[in-house]
OpenMM code with the backbone's topology and positions (N, CA, C; nanometers):
from openmm import Vec3, app, unit

residues = "UNK UNK UNK UNK UNK UNK UNK UNK UNK UNK UNK UNK UNK UNK UNK UNK UNK UNK UNK UNK UNK UNK UNK UNK UNK UNK UNK UNK UNK UNK UNK UNK UNK UNK UNK UNK UNK UNK UNK UNK UNK UNK UNK UNK UNK UNK UNK UNK UNK UNK UNK UNK UNK UNK UNK UNK UNK UNK UNK UNK UNK UNK UNK UNK UNK UNK UNK UNK UNK UNK UNK UNK UNK UNK UNK UNK UNK UNK UNK UNK UNK UNK UNK UNK UNK UNK UNK UNK UNK UNK UNK UNK UNK UNK UNK UNK UNK UNK UNK UNK UNK UNK UNK UNK UNK UNK UNK UNK UNK UNK UNK UNK UNK UNK UNK UNK UNK UNK UNK UNK UNK UNK UNK UNK UNK UNK UNK UNK UNK UNK".split()
positions = [
    Vec3(-1.7123, -1.2511, 0.5988),
    Vec3(-1.5966, -1.2835, 0.5201),
    Vec3(-1.4712, -1.2255, 0.5824),
    Vec3(-1.4739, -1.0997, 0.6250),
    Vec3(-1.3539, -1.0353, 0.6782),
    Vec3(-1.3592, -1.0302, 0.8299),
    Vec3(-1.2468, -1.0550, 0.8921),
    Vec3(-1.2327, -1.0365, 1.0357),
    Vec3(-1.2012, -0.8902, 1.0657),
    Vec3(-1.1027, -0.8359, 0.9898),
    Vec3(-1.0629, -0.6977, 1.0101),
    Vec3(-0.9833, -0.6476, 0.8895),
    Vec3(-0.9744, -0.5171, 0.8833),
    Vec3(-0.8954, -0.4481, 0.7808),
    Vec3(-0.8088, -0.3481, 0.8544),
    Vec3(-0.6835, -0.3362, 0.8144),
    Vec3(-0.5912, -0.2433, 0.8786),
    Vec3(-0.5312, -0.1489, 0.7746),
    Vec3(-0.5340, -0.0212, 0.8034),
    Vec3(-0.4681, 0.0798, 0.7203),
    Vec3(-0.3526, 0.1395, 0.7996),
    Vec3(-0.2460, 0.1711, 0.7287),
    Vec3(-0.1309, 0.2319, 0.7926),
    Vec3(-0.1448, 0.3819, 0.8057),
    Vec3(-0.0737, 0.4368, 0.9033),
    Vec3(-0.0715, 0.5813, 0.9246),
    Vec3(0.0657, 0.6237, 0.9736),
    Vec3(0.1005, 0.7459, 0.9456),
    Vec3(0.2223, 0.8066, 0.9985),
    Vec3(0.1942, 0.8837, 1.1264),
    Vec3(0.0665, 0.9206, 1.1494),
    Vec3(0.0276, 1.0033, 1.2638),
    Vec3(-0.0998, 0.9441, 1.3227),
    Vec3(-0.0846, 0.8612, 1.4238),
    Vec3(-0.1979, 0.7883, 1.4801),
    Vec3(-0.3051, 0.8811, 1.5368),
    Vec3(-0.2674, 0.9807, 1.6140),
    Vec3(-0.3663, 1.0712, 1.6735),
    Vec3(-0.4471, 1.1422, 1.5657),
    Vec3(-0.3803, 1.1872, 1.4615),
    Vec3(-0.4493, 1.2546, 1.3507),
    Vec3(-0.5433, 1.1580, 1.2800),
    Vec3(-0.4995, 1.0355, 1.2556),
    Vec3(-0.5831, 0.9354, 1.1895),
    Vec3(-0.7054, 0.9015, 1.2745),
    Vec3(-0.6881, 0.8901, 1.4047),
    Vec3(-0.8002, 0.8591, 1.4933),
    Vec3(-0.9041, 0.9700, 1.4892),
    Vec3(-0.8627, 1.0947, 1.4965),
    Vec3(-0.9578, 1.2062, 1.4888),
    Vec3(-1.0317, 1.2047, 1.3552),
    Vec3(-0.9597, 1.1776, 1.2475),
    Vec3(-1.0183, 1.1739, 1.1134),
    Vec3(-1.1236, 1.0633, 1.1042),
    Vec3(-1.0873, 0.9409, 1.1412),
    Vec3(-1.1804, 0.8293, 1.1260),
    Vec3(-1.2930, 0.8319, 1.2289),
    Vec3(-1.2705, 0.8875, 1.3470),
    Vec3(-1.3823, 0.9058, 1.4414),
    Vec3(-1.4941, 0.9862, 1.3736),
    Vec3(-1.4563, 1.0931, 1.3054),
    Vec3(-1.5559, 1.1798, 1.2411),
    Vec3(-1.6168, 1.1157, 1.1166),
    Vec3(-1.5337, 1.0571, 1.0317),
    Vec3(-1.5817, 1.0021, 0.9039),
    Vec3(-1.6694, 0.8785, 0.9245),
    Vec3(-1.6368, 0.7946, 1.0206),
    Vec3(-1.7095, 0.6689, 1.0396),
    Vec3(-1.8371, 0.6840, 1.1221),
    Vec3(-1.8486, 0.7925, 1.1961),
    Vec3(-1.9637, 0.8120, 1.2843),
    Vec3(-2.0986, 0.8025, 1.2123),
    Vec3(-2.1171, 0.8668, 1.0951),
    Vec3(-2.2469, 0.8560, 1.0275),
    Vec3(-2.2846, 0.7130, 0.9883),
    Vec3(-2.1860, 0.6243, 0.9781),
    Vec3(-2.2118, 0.4857, 0.9403),
    Vec3(-2.2439, 0.3971, 1.0611),
    Vec3(-2.2423, 0.4564, 1.1811),
    Vec3(-2.2661, 0.3785, 1.3018),
    Vec3(-2.1447, 0.2977, 1.3436),
    Vec3(-2.0290, 0.3347, 1.2926),
    Vec3(-1.9035, 0.2670, 1.3264),
    Vec3(-1.8352, 0.3505, 1.4342),
    Vec3(-1.8154, 0.2893, 1.5501),
    Vec3(-1.7659, 0.3624, 1.6667),
    Vec3(-1.6300, 0.3084, 1.7117),
    Vec3(-1.5518, 0.3972, 1.7721),
    Vec3(-1.4205, 0.3569, 1.8210),
    Vec3(-1.4355, 0.2562, 1.9351),
    Vec3(-1.3671, 0.1450, 1.9230),
    Vec3(-1.3667, 0.0427, 2.0279),
    Vec3(-1.2458, 0.0609, 2.1187),
    Vec3(-1.1305, 0.0958, 2.0591),
    Vec3(-1.0117, 0.1185, 2.1415),
    Vec3(-0.9147, 0.2116, 2.0705),
    Vec3(-0.8322, 0.2782, 2.1512),
    Vec3(-0.7237, 0.3629, 2.1033),
    Vec3(-0.6070, 0.3353, 2.1971),
    Vec3(-0.5016, 0.2718, 2.1448),
    Vec3(-0.3860, 0.2344, 2.2250),
    Vec3(-0.2594, 0.2948, 2.1626),
    Vec3(-0.2362, 0.4232, 2.1900),
    Vec3(-0.1196, 0.4881, 2.1294),
    Vec3(0.0129, 0.4214, 2.1667),
    Vec3(0.0201, 0.3632, 2.2862),
    Vec3(0.1443, 0.2970, 2.3267),
    Vec3(0.1719, 0.1733, 2.2421),
    Vec3(0.0668, 0.1136, 2.1837),
    Vec3(0.0820, -0.0011, 2.0948),
    Vec3(0.0770, 0.0405, 1.9480),
    Vec3(0.0439, 0.1674, 1.9230),
    Vec3(0.0451, 0.2197, 1.7863),
    Vec3(-0.0752, 0.1841, 1.7022),
    Vec3(-0.1934, 0.1641, 1.7662),
    Vec3(-0.3092, 0.1306, 1.6863),
    Vec3(-0.4398, 0.1721, 1.7527),
    Vec3(-0.5445, 0.1725, 1.6718),
    Vec3(-0.6806, 0.2022, 1.7177),
    Vec3(-0.7761, 0.1173, 1.6350),
    Vec3(-0.8942, 0.0914, 1.6909),
    Vec3(-0.9908, 0.0080, 1.6205),
    Vec3(-1.1333, 0.0580, 1.6359),
    Vec3(-1.2120, 0.0323, 1.5324),
    Vec3(-1.3533, 0.0704, 1.5290),
    Vec3(-1.4360, -0.0508, 1.4896),
    Vec3(-1.5623, -0.0507, 1.5326),
    Vec3(-1.6552, -0.1533, 1.4896),
    Vec3(-1.7960, -0.0945, 1.4873),
    Vec3(-1.8831, -0.1592, 1.4114),
    Vec3(-2.0221, -0.1161, 1.4061),
    Vec3(-2.0851, -0.1437, 1.5411),
    Vec3(-2.1692, -0.0544, 1.5859),
    Vec3(-2.2273, -0.0689, 1.7199),
    Vec3(-2.3074, -0.1979, 1.7372),
    Vec3(-2.3552, -0.2580, 1.6261),
    Vec3(-2.4363, -0.3792, 1.6337),
    Vec3(-2.3585, -0.5079, 1.6064),
    Vec3(-2.2328, -0.4967, 1.5627),
    Vec3(-2.1554, -0.6156, 1.5243),
    Vec3(-2.0106, -0.6041, 1.5695),
    Vec3(-1.9542, -0.7109, 1.6261),
    Vec3(-1.8139, -0.7053, 1.6661),
    Vec3(-1.7162, -0.7211, 1.5493),
    Vec3(-1.7616, -0.7745, 1.4367),
    Vec3(-1.6770, -0.7945, 1.3195),
    Vec3(-1.7562, -0.7632, 1.1941),
    Vec3(-1.6917, -0.7180, 1.0912),
    Vec3(-1.5475, -0.6950, 1.0819),
    Vec3(-1.5072, -0.5707, 1.1600),
    Vec3(-1.3802, -0.5642, 1.1922),
    Vec3(-1.3255, -0.4501, 1.2635),
    Vec3(-1.2367, -0.3698, 1.1681),
    Vec3(-1.2391, -0.2394, 1.1842),
    Vec3(-1.1556, -0.1481, 1.1065),
    Vec3(-1.0446, -0.1000, 1.1979),
    Vec3(-0.9199, -0.1162, 1.1548),
    Vec3(-0.8034, -0.0790, 1.2339),
    Vec3(-0.7165, 0.0216, 1.1601),
    Vec3(-0.6511, 0.1078, 1.2364),
    Vec3(-0.5508, 0.1998, 1.1837),
    Vec3(-0.4308, 0.1886, 1.2758),
    Vec3(-0.3124, 0.1791, 1.2171),
    Vec3(-0.1944, 0.1687, 1.3003),
    Vec3(-0.0672, 0.2098, 1.2294),
    Vec3(0.0335, 0.2361, 1.3101),
    Vec3(0.1646, 0.2655, 1.2539),
    Vec3(0.2264, 0.1334, 1.2098),
    Vec3(0.3097, 0.1321, 1.1068),
    Vec3(0.3698, 0.0070, 1.0611),
    Vec3(0.4483, -0.0630, 1.1722),
    Vec3(0.4237, -0.1915, 1.1870),
    Vec3(0.4895, -0.2689, 1.2928),
    Vec3(0.6406, -0.2793, 1.2730),
    Vec3(0.6847, -0.2709, 1.1486),
    Vec3(0.8283, -0.2831, 1.1223),
    Vec3(0.9037, -0.1529, 1.1451),
    Vec3(0.8308, -0.0466, 1.1850),
    Vec3(0.8952, 0.0816, 1.2100),
    Vec3(0.9261, 0.1603, 1.0847),
    Vec3(0.8893, 0.1049, 0.9686),
    Vec3(0.9139, 0.1734, 0.8425),
    Vec3(0.8092, 0.2795, 0.8126),
    Vec3(0.8202, 0.3340, 0.6967),
    Vec3(0.7285, 0.4379, 0.6512),
    Vec3(0.5992, 0.3766, 0.5993),
    Vec3(0.4889, 0.4352, 0.6359),
    Vec3(0.3593, 0.3931, 0.5839),
    Vec3(0.3521, 0.4277, 0.4372),
    Vec3(0.2917, 0.3399, 0.3575),
    Vec3(0.2701, 0.3717, 0.2163),
    Vec3(0.1375, 0.3126, 0.1724),
    Vec3(0.0715, 0.3819, 0.0796),
    Vec3(-0.0546, 0.3320, 0.0249),
    Vec3(-0.0252, 0.2614, -0.1062),
    Vec3(-0.1058, 0.1637, -0.1402),
    Vec3(-0.0843, 0.0874, -0.2624),
    Vec3(-0.1574, 0.1475, -0.3806),
    Vec3(-0.1084, 0.1195, -0.4986),
    Vec3(-0.1745, 0.1618, -0.6217),
    Vec3(-0.2699, 0.0503, -0.6630),
    Vec3(-0.3990, 0.0821, -0.6676),
    Vec3(-0.4995, -0.0172, -0.6996),
    Vec3(-0.5648, -0.0772, -0.5759),
    Vec3(-0.5176, -0.0405, -0.4591),
    Vec3(-0.5784, -0.0881, -0.3358),
    Vec3(-0.6764, 0.0146, -0.2838),
    Vec3(-0.7890, -0.0339, -0.2285),
    Vec3(-0.8909, 0.0560, -0.1779),
    Vec3(-0.9724, -0.0175, -0.0728),
    Vec3(-1.0173, 0.0550, 0.0250),
    Vec3(-1.1103, 0.0035, 0.1242),
    Vec3(-1.2460, 0.0642, 0.0935),
    Vec3(-1.3487, -0.0193, 0.0805),
    Vec3(-1.4851, 0.0286, 0.0568),
    Vec3(-1.5699, -0.0039, 0.1788),
    Vec3(-1.6356, 0.0987, 0.2317),
    Vec3(-1.7233, 0.0837, 0.3473),
    Vec3(-1.8673, 0.1026, 0.3027),
    Vec3(-1.9525, 0.0128, 0.3455),
    Vec3(-2.0919, 0.0155, 0.3015),
    Vec3(-2.1757, 0.1045, 0.3919),
    Vec3(-2.2594, 0.1862, 0.3294),
    Vec3(-2.3525, 0.2703, 0.4029),
    Vec3(-2.4940, 0.2144, 0.3884),
    Vec3(-2.5828, 0.2647, 0.4714),
    Vec3(-2.7220, 0.2219, 0.4666),
    Vec3(-2.8018, 0.2982, 0.3609),
    Vec3(-2.7541, 0.4201, 0.3272),
    Vec3(-2.8281, 0.5025, 0.2314),
    Vec3(-2.7336, 0.6036, 0.1662),
    Vec3(-2.7844, 0.6692, 0.0659),
    Vec3(-2.7032, 0.7650, -0.0106),
    Vec3(-2.6682, 0.8891, 0.0696),
    Vec3(-2.7540, 0.9270, 0.1625),
    Vec3(-2.7248, 1.0440, 0.2467),
    Vec3(-2.5991, 1.0208, 0.3302),
    Vec3(-2.5808, 0.8985, 0.3779),
    Vec3(-2.4600, 0.8678, 0.4539),
    Vec3(-2.3362, 0.8786, 0.3664),
    Vec3(-2.3463, 0.8373, 0.2409),
    Vec3(-2.2341, 0.8501, 0.1474),
    Vec3(-2.1958, 0.9967, 0.1346),
    Vec3(-2.2957, 1.0808, 0.1095),
    Vec3(-2.2722, 1.2247, 0.0948),
    Vec3(-2.2093, 1.2834, 0.2211),
    Vec3(-2.2648, 1.2460, 0.3355),
    Vec3(-2.2190, 1.3005, 0.4631),
    Vec3(-2.0746, 1.2601, 0.4928),
    Vec3(-2.0429, 1.1326, 0.4778),
    Vec3(-1.9064, 1.0857, 0.5059),
    Vec3(-1.8044, 1.1506, 0.4135),
    Vec3(-1.8397, 1.1636, 0.2852),
    Vec3(-1.7493, 1.2255, 0.1885),
    Vec3(-1.7242, 1.3718, 0.2265),
    Vec3(-1.8298, 1.4444, 0.2617),
    Vec3(-1.8159, 1.5850, 0.2997),
    Vec3(-1.7298, 1.5995, 0.4253),
    Vec3(-1.7521, 1.5148, 0.5243),
    Vec3(-1.6716, 1.5200, 0.6471),
    Vec3(-1.5251, 1.4917, 0.6152),
    Vec3(-1.5001, 1.3902, 0.5349),
    Vec3(-1.3620, 1.3553, 0.4994),
    Vec3(-1.2908, 1.4734, 0.4338),
    Vec3(-1.3566, 1.5364, 0.3362),
    Vec3(-1.2933, 1.6501, 0.2675),
    Vec3(-1.2727, 1.7672, 0.3628),
    Vec3(-1.3694, 1.7917, 0.4518),
    Vec3(-1.3563, 1.9016, 0.5477),
    Vec3(-1.2399, 1.8779, 0.6441),
    Vec3(-1.2052, 1.7519, 0.6657),
    Vec3(-1.0958, 1.7188, 0.7568),
    Vec3(-0.9615, 1.7052, 0.6849),
    Vec3(-0.9587, 1.7366, 0.5559),
    Vec3(-0.8318, 1.7393, 0.4835),
    Vec3(-0.8091, 1.6270, 0.3850),
    Vec3(-0.9077, 1.5385, 0.3668),
    Vec3(-0.8938, 1.4312, 0.2676),
    Vec3(-0.8920, 1.4899, 0.1270),
    Vec3(-0.8418, 1.4121, 0.0335),
    Vec3(-0.8373, 1.4512, -0.1076),
    Vec3(-0.9491, 1.3807, -0.1820),
    Vec3(-1.0249, 1.4560, -0.2592),
    Vec3(-1.1370, 1.3994, -0.3355),
    Vec3(-1.0849, 1.3091, -0.4463),
    Vec3(-1.1413, 1.1888, -0.4536),
    Vec3(-1.1078, 1.0928, -0.5596),
    Vec3(-1.2312, 1.0563, -0.6421),
    Vec3(-1.3435, 1.1209, -0.6147),
    Vec3(-1.4673, 1.0935, -0.6881),
    Vec3(-1.5871, 1.1374, -0.6060),
    Vec3(-1.6541, 1.2403, -0.6523),
    Vec3(-1.7688, 1.2959, -0.5815),
    Vec3(-1.8806, 1.1928, -0.5690),
    Vec3(-1.9676, 1.2089, -0.4696),
    Vec3(-2.0803, 1.1169, -0.4546),
    Vec3(-2.1686, 1.1151, -0.5795),
    Vec3(-2.2087, 0.9962, -0.6182),
    Vec3(-2.2969, 0.9837, -0.7331),
    Vec3(-2.3172, 0.8396, -0.7736),
    Vec3(-2.4105, 0.8216, -0.8639),
    Vec3(-2.4370, 0.6886, -0.9180),
    Vec3(-2.3201, 0.6433, -1.0043),
    Vec3(-2.2891, 0.5159, -0.9964),
    Vec3(-2.1875, 0.4532, -1.0804),
    Vec3(-2.2551, 0.3332, -1.1479),
    Vec3(-2.3428, 0.3595, -1.2479),
    Vec3(-2.4214, 0.2509, -1.3078),
    Vec3(-2.3371, 0.1469, -1.3812),
    Vec3(-2.2111, 0.1784, -1.4104),
    Vec3(-2.1253, 0.0782, -1.4736),
    Vec3(-2.0915, -0.0353, -1.3761),
    Vec3(-2.1124, -0.0150, -1.2450),
    Vec3(-2.0966, -0.1227, -1.1466),
    Vec3(-2.2277, -0.2002, -1.1350),
    Vec3(-2.3363, -0.1285, -1.1097),
    Vec3(-2.4729, -0.1810, -1.1161),
    Vec3(-2.5679, -0.0625, -1.1031),
    Vec3(-2.6932, -0.0774, -1.1433),
    Vec3(-2.7842, 0.0382, -1.1546),
    Vec3(-2.8032, 0.1197, -1.0266),
    Vec3(-2.7910, 0.0580, -0.9089),
    Vec3(-2.8163, 0.1301, -0.7843),
    Vec3(-2.6892, 0.1661, -0.7074),
    Vec3(-2.5726, 0.1386, -0.7656),
    Vec3(-2.4473, 0.1659, -0.6946),
    Vec3(-2.4267, 0.3165, -0.6845),
    Vec3(-2.4181, 0.3653, -0.5613),
    Vec3(-2.3964, 0.5067, -0.5329),
    Vec3(-2.2730, 0.5146, -0.4441),
    Vec3(-2.1705, 0.5815, -0.4889),
    Vec3(-2.0465, 0.5842, -0.4131),
    Vec3(-1.9748, 0.7171, -0.4182),
    Vec3(-1.8796, 0.7315, -0.3279),
    Vec3(-1.7919, 0.8480, -0.3220),
    Vec3(-1.6542, 0.7984, -0.2803),
    Vec3(-1.5510, 0.8662, -0.3265),
    Vec3(-1.4140, 0.8210, -0.3060),
    Vec3(-1.3278, 0.9361, -0.2550),
    Vec3(-1.2351, 0.9031, -0.1665),
    Vec3(-1.1392, 1.0027, -0.1178),
    Vec3(-1.0130, 0.9317, -0.0716),
    Vec3(-0.9075, 1.0100, -0.0561),
    Vec3(-0.7829, 0.9602, 0.0024),
    Vec3(-0.7717, 1.0229, 0.1409),
    Vec3(-0.7472, 0.9380, 0.2398),
    Vec3(-0.7363, 0.9873, 0.3764),
    Vec3(-0.6066, 1.0669, 0.3930),
    Vec3(-0.5768, 1.1045, 0.5150),
    Vec3(-0.4618, 1.1903, 0.5413),
    Vec3(-0.3280, 1.1213, 0.5207),
    Vec3(-0.3308, 0.9873, 0.5050),
    Vec3(-0.2106, 0.9098, 0.4749),
    Vec3(-0.2120, 0.8557, 0.3330),
    Vec3(-0.3031, 0.9065, 0.2508),
    Vec3(-0.3144, 0.8724, 0.1091),
    Vec3(-0.3757, 0.7349, 0.0828),
    Vec3(-0.4398, 0.6736, 0.1828),
    Vec3(-0.5131, 0.5497, 0.1612),
    Vec3(-0.6437, 0.5815, 0.0893),
    Vec3(-0.6769, 0.5056, -0.0141),
    Vec3(-0.7999, 0.5299, -0.0890),
    Vec3(-0.9166, 0.4608, -0.0189),
    Vec3(-1.0221, 0.5397, 0.0049),
    Vec3(-1.1413, 0.4929, 0.0747),
    Vec3(-1.2632, 0.5212, -0.0128),
    Vec3(-1.3545, 0.4256, -0.0152),
    Vec3(-1.4836, 0.4422, -0.0818),
    Vec3(-1.5934, 0.4258, 0.0232),
    Vec3(-1.6931, 0.5102, 0.0155),
    Vec3(-1.8157, 0.4908, 0.0919),
    Vec3(-1.9223, 0.4637, -0.0125),
    Vec3(-1.9948, 0.3525, 0.0012),
    Vec3(-2.0905, 0.3174, -0.1038),
    Vec3(-2.2220, 0.2625, -0.0484),
    Vec3(-2.3250, 0.2769, -0.1298),
    Vec3(-2.4568, 0.2245, -0.0999),
    Vec3(-2.5023, 0.1449, -0.2206),
    Vec3(-2.5559, 0.0253, -0.1970),
    Vec3(-2.6017, -0.0617, -0.3045),
    Vec3(-2.7531, -0.0614, -0.3191),
    Vec3(-2.8207, 0.0216, -0.2417),
    Vec3(-2.9668, 0.0233, -0.2398),
    Vec3(-3.0234, 0.1302, -0.3334),
    Vec3(-3.1418, 0.1038, -0.3854),
    Vec3(-3.2129, 0.2032, -0.4668),
    Vec3(-3.2509, 0.3208, -0.3774),
    Vec3(-3.2672, 0.4365, -0.4366),
    Vec3(-3.3064, 0.5579, -0.3641),
    Vec3(-3.4338, 0.5333, -0.2866),
] * unit.nanometer
topology = app.Topology()
chain = topology.addChain("A")
for resn in residues:
    res = topology.addResidue(resn, chain)
    for name in ("N", "CA", "C"):
        topology.addAtom(name, app.Element.getBySymbol(name[0]), res)
């Protein structure tokens, strides 16, 4: 369904270090880092798409996060959810919801939420039973 998703950042190098660490447990690896163009991209080692991108705003303005907007990344298991959330918080992210079941979505939905270093809301979730 998606070709790519792009999140804005005010500090590209900081965002790249953050997402390199947070995405690694999910098997999502950096494909490119082009500071001269103001962006970096990651993809799952087994699939070229969708791609996850981070970049400075093309219009030269200030990056801003939306209210009600969120990026959710799917994990293979609940341990990956826990691991990614812990790494994100250790790297300075803000907790928006500890890892746990969210049965109001569906009985096996296990997710964790945080805001990255630019205040973008990110969810790591697993839809599989334990």
